[in-house]
C-alpha positions as CSV (number, residue, x, y, z in Angstrom):
1,M,-38.7,-22.3,-19.9
2,T,-37.3,-20.5,-23.2
3,E,-34.8,-22.2,-24.9
4,H,-31.4,-20.0,-24.7
5,I,-30.8,-18.7,-28.3
6,P,-27.0,-17.9,-28.9
7,S,-26.4,-14.1,-29.7
8,T,-25.5,-13.4,-33.6
9,A,-23.3,-10.1,-32.5
10,K,-20.3,-10.0,-33.9
11,R,-17.5,-10.2,-31.2
12,L,-15.0,-7.4,-30.6
13,S,-11.3,-8.9,-29.7
14,Q,-11.2,-10.2,-26.6
15,G,-8.4,-8.0,-25.6
16,E,-11.3,-5.2,-26.2
17,F,-14.2,-6.7,-24.8
18,I,-12.3,-7.2,-21.5
19,A,-11.1,-3.7,-21.4
20,L,-15.0,-2.7,-22.2
21,I,-16.3,-5.0,-19.5
22,A,-13.7,-3.7,-17.0
23,M,-14.6,-0.4,-17.3
24,L,-18.4,-0.7,-17.1
25,F,-17.6,-2.3,-13.8
26,A,-15.0,0.2,-12.7
27,T,-17.8,2.9,-12.9
28,I,-18.9,1.5,-9.5
29,A,-15.6,1.0,-8.3
30,F,-14.5,4.6,-9.1
31,S,-17.9,5.8,-7.6
32,I,-17.3,4.4,-4.4
33,D,-13.2,4.6,-3.9
34,A,-12.9,7.8,-4.9
35,M,-14.9,9.1,-2.3
36,L,-13.2,7.8,0.3
37,P,-10.8,10.4,0.8
38,A,-13.7,12.8,0.9
39,E,-15.3,11.6,3.9
40,P,-13.5,13.8,6.5
41,A,-14.7,16.7,4.4
42,I,-18.0,16.2,3.8
43,A,-18.4,15.2,7.6
44,A,-17.2,18.9,8.6
45,A,-19.3,20.5,5.6
46,L,-23.1,17.9,6.2
47,S,-22.3,16.4,9.2
48,P,-20.3,18.1,12.0
49,E,-22.2,17.0,15.0
50,D,-22.0,13.4,13.8
51,P,-18.9,12.5,11.7
52,N,-19.7,9.0,11.6
53,R,-22.5,9.4,9.6
54,A,-20.8,10.8,6.7
55,K,-19.3,7.0,6.2
56,L,-22.9,6.1,5.0
57,V,-22.1,7.8,1.4
58,V,-20.9,4.4,0.9
59,G,-23.3,2.1,2.2
60,A,-26.1,4.6,0.4
61,F,-24.6,3.9,-3.1
62,F,-24.5,-0.2,-2.5
63,L,-28.1,0.3,-1.1
64,G,-29.3,2.1,-4.7
65,M,-26.9,-0.3,-6.6
66,G,-28.7,-3.3,-4.6
67,I,-32.8,-2.0,-5.3
68,G,-31.8,-1.2,-9.2
69,T,-30.2,-4.6,-9.8
70,F,-34.2,-6.0,-9.3
71,V,-35.5,-4.2,-12.3
72,S,-32.3,-3.4,-14.7
73,G,-31.9,-7.3,-15.5
74,P,-35.4,-7.9,-16.2
75,L,-35.6,-4.7,-18.6
76,S,-32.7,-5.8,-20.4
77,D,-34.2,-9.6,-21.1
78,A,-37.0,-7.2,-22.3
79,F,-35.4,-4.7,-24.3
80,G,-32.0,-5.5,-25.0
81,R,-28.7,-5.1,-22.8
82,K,-27.3,-1.9,-24.4
83,P,-30.4,0.4,-24.2
84,V,-31.0,-0.7,-20.6
85,M,-27.1,0.0,-19.9
86,I,-27.2,3.6,-21.3
87,W,-30.0,4.8,-20.1
88,G,-28.7,3.8,-16.4
89,G,-25.9,5.8,-17.4
90,V,-27.9,8.9,-18.0
91,L,-29.8,8.4,-14.6
92,Y,-26.2,7.7,-12.7
93,C,-24.8,11.0,-14.6
94,I,-28.4,13.0,-13.4
95,A,-28.1,11.8,-9.8
96,S,-24.4,12.9,-9.4
97,L,-25.3,16.4,-10.7
98,A,-27.8,16.1,-7.8
99,C,-24.9,15.1,-5.4
100,I,-23.2,18.6,-6.6
101,Y,-25.9,20.7,-5.4
102,A,-26.9,18.6,-2.5
103,Q,-27.2,21.3,0.6
104,S,-27.2,18.6,3.1
105,L,-26.2,15.0,4.0
106,D,-29.5,13.7,4.0
107,M,-30.0,15.1,0.0
108,L,-26.3,13.8,-0.5
109,L,-27.1,10.1,0.6
110,L,-30.7,10.5,-1.5
111,A,-28.8,11.4,-4.3
112,R,-26.3,8.9,-3.9
113,V,-29.0,5.8,-3.7
114,V,-30.4,7.3,-7.2
115,Q,-27.0,7.2,-8.6
116,G,-26.4,3.5,-6.9
117,I,-29.8,2.9,-9.1
118,G,-28.5,4.0,-12.4
119,G,-25.0,2.7,-11.7
120,S,-26.2,-0.9,-11.4
121,A,-27.4,-1.1,-14.9
122,P,-24.1,-1.1,-16.5
123,R,-22.6,-3.4,-13.9
124,V,-25.4,-5.9,-13.6
125,V,-26.3,-6.4,-17.3
126,S,-22.8,-6.5,-18.3
127,L,-22.5,-9.5,-16.5
128,A,-25.8,-10.8,-18.8
129,L,-23.8,-9.6,-21.6
130,V,-20.8,-11.6,-21.1
131,R,-23.2,-14.5,-20.4
132,D,-24.5,-14.0,-23.4
133,L,-21.4,-14.5,-25.3
134,Y,-19.7,-16.8,-22.9
135,K,-20.2,-19.4,-20.4
136,G,-18.7,-21.8,-17.9
137,R,-14.8,-21.9,-17.3
138,E,-14.6,-19.5,-20.4
139,M,-16.5,-17.1,-18.8
140,A,-14.8,-17.3,-15.7
141,R,-11.9,-16.8,-17.3
142,I,-13.4,-13.4,-19.0
143,M,-14.7,-12.3,-15.7
144,S,-11.3,-12.8,-13.9
145,F,-9.3,-10.9,-16.6
146,A,-12.1,-8.1,-16.5
147,M,-11.7,-8.3,-13.0
148,M,-8.2,-7.8,-12.7
149,I,-8.4,-4.6,-14.6
150,F,-11.4,-3.4,-12.1
151,M,-9.6,-4.1,-9.2
152,L,-6.9,-1.7,-10.5
153,A,-9.8,1.2,-10.0
154,P,-9.4,1.3,-6.4
155,A,-5.4,1.5,-6.8
156,V,-6.0,5.1,-8.5
157,A,-9.3,6.3,-7.6
158,P,-8.5,7.1,-3.8
159,L,-5.4,9.0,-5.6
160,L,-7.5,10.8,-7.7
161,G,-10.3,11.7,-5.4
162,Q,-7.7,13.3,-2.8
163,Q,-6.2,15.6,-6.1
164,I,-9.3,16.4,-7.0
165,I,-10.2,17.7,-3.3
166,F,-7.1,19.7,-3.2
167,L,-7.5,21.4,-6.8
168,A,-11.3,21.9,-6.7
169,G,-13.2,20.5,-3.4
170,W,-14.9,17.4,-2.5
171,K,-18.0,18.1,-4.9
172,A,-15.6,18.0,-8.1
173,I,-15.4,14.4,-7.6
174,F,-19.0,13.6,-9.2
175,V,-17.9,15.9,-12.5
176,A,-15.4,13.1,-12.6
177,F,-17.7,10.6,-12.3
178,I,-19.9,11.9,-14.9
179,L,-17.0,12.0,-17.5
180,F,-15.9,8.6,-16.3
181,S,-19.5,7.3,-17.2
182,V,-19.7,9.1,-20.5
183,V,-16.5,7.7,-22.0
184,S,-17.7,4.0,-21.1
185,L,-21.1,4.5,-22.2
186,L,-19.8,6.0,-25.8
187,W,-17.1,3.2,-26.1
188,L,-20.5,0.7,-25.2
189,G,-22.7,2.4,-27.6
190,L,-20.2,2.6,-30.5
191,R,-18.2,-0.5,-30.6
192,Q,-20.2,-3.3,-28.7
193,G,-23.1,-5.2,-30.5
194,E,-26.5,-5.8,-29.1
195,T,-26.1,-9.4,-27.9
196,L,-29.3,-10.4,-27.4
197,P,-31.4,-10.7,-30.3
198,P,-35.3,-10.2,-30.5
199,A,-35.9,-13.7,-31.0
200,A,-34.3,-14.3,-27.6
201,R,-36.3,-11.5,-25.7
202,T,-38.6,-11.7,-22.9
203,K,-42.2,-10.3,-22.3
204,L,-42.8,-8.3,-19.1
205,T,-45.4,-10.0,-17.3
206,V,-46.2,-10.6,-13.9
207,A,-46.5,-14.5,-14.5
208,G,-43.1,-14.3,-16.7
209,Q,-41.2,-12.9,-13.8
210,I,-42.9,-15.1,-11.1
211,A,-41.8,-18.5,-13.1
212,S,-38.5,-17.1,-13.6
213,L,-37.9,-16.5,-10.1
214,K,-39.1,-19.8,-9.0
215,E,-36.8,-21.4,-11.7
216,L,-33.9,-19.2,-10.8
217,F,-34.0,-19.9,-7.0
218,S,-35.1,-23.8,-7.9
219,H,-31.1,-24.2,-8.3
220,R,-29.6,-24.8,-5.5
221,V,-26.3,-23.6,-6.6
222,V,-27.8,-20.0,-6.8
223,V,-29.2,-20.0,-3.5
224,V,-25.9,-20.7,-2.0
225,S,-23.9,-18.8,-4.2
226,V,-26.1,-15.6,-3.4
227,M,-25.8,-15.7,0.4
228,I,-22.0,-16.6,-0.1
229,Q,-21.6,-13.1,-2.1
230,A,-23.6,-11.3,0.2
231,L,-21.7,-12.0,3.2
232,T,-18.5,-11.6,1.2
233,T,-19.7,-8.3,-0.2
234,A,-20.5,-7.3,3.0
235,V,-17.3,-7.9,4.4
236,L,-15.9,-5.4,1.6
237,V,-18.5,-2.8,2.3
238,A,-17.7,-2.7,5.8
239,M,-13.8,-2.4,5.1
240,I,-14.2,0.0,2.1
241,S,-16.5,2.2,4.9
242,S,-14.3,2.1,8.1
243,V,-10.4,2.1,6.3
244,Q,-9.8,5.5,5.8
245,G,-10.8,6.0,9.4
246,I,-8.6,3.5,10.2
247,Y,-5.7,4.8,8.6
248,A,-6.3,8.1,10.3
249,Q,-7.2,7.5,13.7
250,E,-5.6,4.2,14.6
251,F,-2.4,4.3,12.9
252,G,-2.0,8.1,12.5
253,R,-1.6,7.6,8.2
254,E,-4.2,9.9,6.8
255,A,-2.2,11.6,4.3
256,E,-0.5,8.0,3.2
257,F,-3.7,6.5,3.0
258,P,-4.5,7.0,-1.0
259,M,-0.9,5.5,-1.6
260,W,-1.5,2.3,1.0
261,F,-4.6,1.7,-0.6
262,A,-3.3,1.7,-4.2
263,L,-0.8,-0.6,-3.0
264,A,-3.3,-2.6,-1.6
265,A,-5.6,-2.8,-5.2
266,V,-2.5,-3.8,-7.1
267,L,-1.5,-6.4,-5.4
268,S,-5.0,-7.5,-5.1
269,A,-5.4,-7.6,-9.1
270,V,-2.7,-10.3,-9.2
271,A,-5.9,-12.6,-7.7
272,S,-7.6,-12.0,-10.4
273,F,-4.9,-12.7,-12.9
274,L,-4.1,-15.9,-11.0
275,N,-7.5,-17.0,-10.9
276,A,-7.8,-17.0,-14.8
277,K,-5.1,-19.3,-15.0
278,L,-6.1,-21.7,-12.1
279,V,-10.0,-21.8,-13.0
280,M,-8.9,-23.6,-16.1
281,R,-7.2,-26.1,-14.4
282,M,-9.0,-26.6,-11.0
283,G,-12.2,-25.6,-12.0
284,M,-14.3,-22.7,-9.9
285,R,-15.2,-24.8,-7.0
286,S,-12.2,-25.6,-5.8
287,V,-10.3,-22.7,-6.6
288,A,-13.1,-20.4,-4.4
289,R,-13.3,-22.9,-1.6
290,W,-9.5,-22.9,-0.8
291,A,-9.5,-18.8,-1.0
292,Y,-12.6,-18.9,1.7
293,I,-10.1,-21.4,3.7
294,G,-7.0,-19.2,3.6
295,G,-8.9,-15.8,4.2
296,V,-10.5,-17.2,7.4
297,A,-7.2,-19.0,8.5
298,L,-5.3,-15.5,7.9
299,T,-8.0,-13.5,9.3
300,L,-7.6,-15.6,12.5
301,L,-4.2,-15.1,12.9
302,H,-4.1,-11.5,12.7
303,F,-6.9,-11.3,14.9
304,G,-5.0,-13.8,17.4
305,L,-1.7,-11.3,17.0
306,Y,-4.0,-8.0,17.3
307,E,-5.9,-9.4,20.9
308,L,-2.7,-10.8,22.5
309,E,-0.9,-7.1,21.5
310,M,1.8,-9.1,20.0
311,L,1.9,-6.1,17.7
312,T,2.4,-2.6,17.9
313,G,3.5,0.2,16.2
314,T,4.8,-0.4,12.4
315,A,4.1,-4.0,12.9
316,A,1.0,-3.5,14.0
317,F,0.2,-1.5,10.7
318,I,1.9,-4.1,8.3
319,S,-0.2,-6.9,9.7
320,F,-3.5,-4.7,9.2
321,F,-2.3,-3.6,5.6
322,L,-1.4,-7.6,5.1
323,W,-4.7,-8.5,6.1
324,Q,-6.5,-5.9,4.3
325,V,-4.9,-7.8,0.9
326,T,-5.8,-11.0,1.8
327,L,-9.5,-10.0,2.1
328,F,-9.0,-8.6,-1.4
329,V,-7.1,-11.4,-2.8
330,M,-9.9,-13.6,-1.5
331,M,-12.8,-11.7,-3.2
332,G,-10.4,-11.6,-6.4
333,L,-10.5,-15.4,-6.3
334,T,-14.1,-16.4,-5.5
335,M,-16.8,-13.6,-6.4
336,G,-16.1,-13.9,-10.0
337,N,-15.6,-18.0,-9.9
338,L,-19.5,-17.7,-7.5
339,N,-21.2,-15.5,-10.5
340,A,-20.1,-17.5,-13.1
341,L,-21.0,-21.0,-11.7
342,A,-24.8,-19.1,-10.5
343,M,-25.3,-17.9,-14.5
344,E,-24.5,-21.6,-15.7
345,P,-27.8,-23.2,-15.4
346,V,-29.7,-20.1,-16.4
347,G,-28.5,-18.7,-19.5
348,H,-31.8,-18.3,-21.3
349,I,-32.9,-15.9,-18.1
350,A,-29.6,-14.4,-17.9
351,G,-30.6,-10.4,-17.4
352,F,-33.1,-11.4,-14.7
353,A,-31.0,-14.0,-13.0
354,A,-28.0,-11.5,-13.1
355,S,-30.3,-8.8,-11.7
356,L,-32.0,-10.8,-8.9
357,M,-29.2,-12.3,-7.6
358,A,-27.0,-9.1,-7.6
359,A,-29.8,-7.6,-5.9
360,V,-30.5,-9.4,-3.3
361,S,-27.0,-10.2,-2.4
362,T,-26.3,-6.3,-2.4
363,V,-29.3,-5.4,-0.3
364,L,-28.2,-8.4,2.1
365,A,-24.9,-6.9,2.4
366,V,-25.9,-3.4,2.8
367,V,-27.7,-4.7,6.1
368,I,-25.2,-7.2,7.2
369,S,-22.4,-4.3,6.7
370,T,-23.9,-1.0,8.3
371,P,-23.8,-2.4,11.9
372,I,-20.3,-3.6,11.3
373,A,-19.1,0.0,9.8
374,Q,-21.2,1.9,12.6
375,A,-19.1,0.0,15.3
376,F,-15.8,1.8,14.4
377,D,-14.6,2.9,17.4
378,G,-11.3,4.4,16.1
379,T,-9.8,1.0,15.8
380,H,-10.2,-2.0,13.2
381,Q,-11.5,-4.6,16.0
382,P,-14.7,-4.5,15.1
383,L,-14.2,-4.8,11.4
384,V,-12.3,-7.9,12.0
385,V,-14.8,-9.5,14.3
386,G,-17.2,-8.8,11.5
387,A,-15.4,-10.2,8.6
388,L,-15.1,-13.7,10.8
389,V,-18.7,-13.3,11.4
390,C,-19.2,-13.2,7.5
391,L,-16.6,-15.6,6.1
392,I,-16.8,-18.5,8.8
393,P,-19.9,-19.4,7.4
394,S,-19.1,-18.4,3.7
395,T,-16.6,-21.1,4.2
396,L,-18.7,-23.6,5.6
397,M,-21.5,-23.0,2.7
398,M,-18.9,-23.8,0.0
399,R,-19.2,-27.4,1.0
400,L,-23.2,-26.7,-0.2
401,L,-22.0,-26.1,-3.9
402,G,-21.2,-30.0,-4.0
403,K,-17.7,-31.4,-4.9
404,P,-15.3,-30.2,-7.3
405,T,-16.4,-31.1,-11.0
406,K,-15.5,-29.8,-14.6
407,S,-16.8,-26.4,-13.5
């Protein structure tokens, strides 16, 4: 085991550092949520015979992101954080260009997979970068503030996507992706120092990777965290894949969708701010455990009201909207804490650990979420059932993380 060598990089002010990490994370949110208003246009242009296939533009990106995270972390352990993030951003921009010129849905989906591979580098390596500089509850606090800003991206992404489509068509969204990525990478390159000193870097050898893999998954907290994150992310992917159709077909609110989605995102961002406060008092385990218990309880309540047909019309829509906010809030109170808990014992292989955990959880999430999203029947019933199938085991598995301690 290689001893973790503290970073000697000059730290940015905490405010600027949080904003930078949030923007690197937001590349992912923007790449997903800005596409939601484009699904009908993509279906009409590239898949008129099977409109549901257009929903795969979300899953394809997540799949690429899962694949990319297998390599971006280990590469950052060997060559440093900044070079890997920057080259990943270059690949992301090239894939965005390919999306613009795609002549079929299959080609667009392939380009989205590659885009996800490129986007995985800033997403997963930035987590390792945070771990280079912070640990424990302080890391969870930093991640919470970053996630709060990150959660605001969905507030503007669908609205922005809708306006871009109105002005220049759905392909212009990919131009916006390129511009956003270039700005964030310039900020990273010019302001943030390298956080992994050469003495702390590891060689890319098969034996070394196998040893790191064995060590990583020898920690129960890592295994349990990855499984819970996979199930939770599956709910998020299924929700994002289905939500535009739910607003349009079940509630007849297609034109209002970006505004309601924005409101849900703003309300959810409060959860990350709250988590930054609560985690310093209660610890990461307690906050996440109670968030899952609350999420399952409110999902069961909504499901019961829905199945008993006690809500109709506007009341039914409001109940769905509040349930949507509940899921986003639950994620704001859990995902950052689960990541910080899992990263705590593996700081000396932070890049590899962040990479493998994100890769496994994301790929599993895509596998789990795809049948849920494809089961969409014009209502949100399949989504609610799928959420319960994922969240009940997640809540039970929280007990495997042990009793609340200092973390």
